[in-house]
C-alpha positions in Angstrom: -186.9 44.6 12.7 -184.5 41.3 13.8 -181.7 43.3 15.9 -184.5 44.9 18.2 -182.4 48.2 18.1 -184.4 51.7 18.0 -184.2 53.0 14.6 -181.7 56.2 14.6 -181.3 58.5 12.0 -177.5 58.2 12.7 -177.2 54.8 11.9 -177.9 56.0 8.2 -175.2 58.9 8.5 -171.7 59.1 7.6 -168.9 60.0 10.3 -168.4 63.6 9.8 -172.3 63.8 10.3 -172.3 61.9 13.3 -173.4 63.8 16.9 -169.5 64.0 18.2 -168.6 65.5 14.9 -171.0 68.1 15.0 -170.9 69.0 18.5 -166.8 68.9 18.2 -167.0 71.0 15.0 -169.1 74.0 17.0 -167.5 73.7 19.7 -164.2 74.5 18.0 -165.7 76.9 15.4 -166.8 78.9 18.3 -164.0 78.1 20.9 -161.7 79.4 18.0 -163.3 82.5 17.5 -162.5 83.7 21.1 -159.3 82.2 21.2 -158.2 84.2 18.0 -160.3 87.3 18.4 -160.9 87.4 22.2 -163.9 89.8 21.9 -166.8 88.8 23.0 -169.5 90.9 20.4 -167.8 88.8 17.4 -167.6 85.3 19.2 -171.3 86.0 20.0 -172.1 86.4 16.0 -169.9 83.6 15.0 -171.9 81.2 17.5 -175.2 82.3 16.2 -174.9 80.5 12.8 -172.8 77.6 14.3 -175.5 77.2 17.0 -178.4 77.4 14.7 -176.7 75.2 12.4 -176.1 72.5 15.5 -179.4 72.7 16.9 -180.8 71.8 13.1 -178.8 69.0 13.0 -178.8 67.4 16.2 -182.9 68.4 17.4 -184.9 69.4 14.8 -183.1 67.1 11.3 -183.4 63.8 14.0 -187.0 64.5 14.6 -188.2 65.3 11.8 -186.7 62.0 9.8 -188.8 60.1 12.5 -192.0 62.1 11.9 -191.4 61.6 8.1 -191.9 57.7 8.0 -188.5 57.2 6.5 -186.1 55.6 8.7 -189.2 52.8 8.8 -188.6 52.3 4.9 -184.9 52.6 4.9 -185.1 50.1 7.8 -187.1 47.8 5.6 -185.2 47.8 2.7 -181.9 47.1 4.5 -183.6 43.9 5.9 -184.8 42.5 2.7 -181.1 43.5 1.2 -180.2 41.4 4.4 -182.1 38.2 3.9 -181.3 38.2 0.3 -177.3 38.8 0.8 -176.9 38.0 4.4 -173.2 37.6 4.1 -172.6 41.4 2.9 
């Protein structure tokens, strides 16, 4: 790898699938349920699937992609493309 940047799954994701957007969406949904309903049991019911979703995409998914070796494959494809088309 020529840039010496660590491989990251987030380099290959669009803006709406970045850690900050996942956190912001989850916090907004959980906070919104509290602000709208002001009922702890309903907020807990809303927060369980939201926190599960956040945990999957922020913890499990990046680790599983790294373990699978997909990032190395993608990186080598991008490096070859950069060598072939240096001005893109």
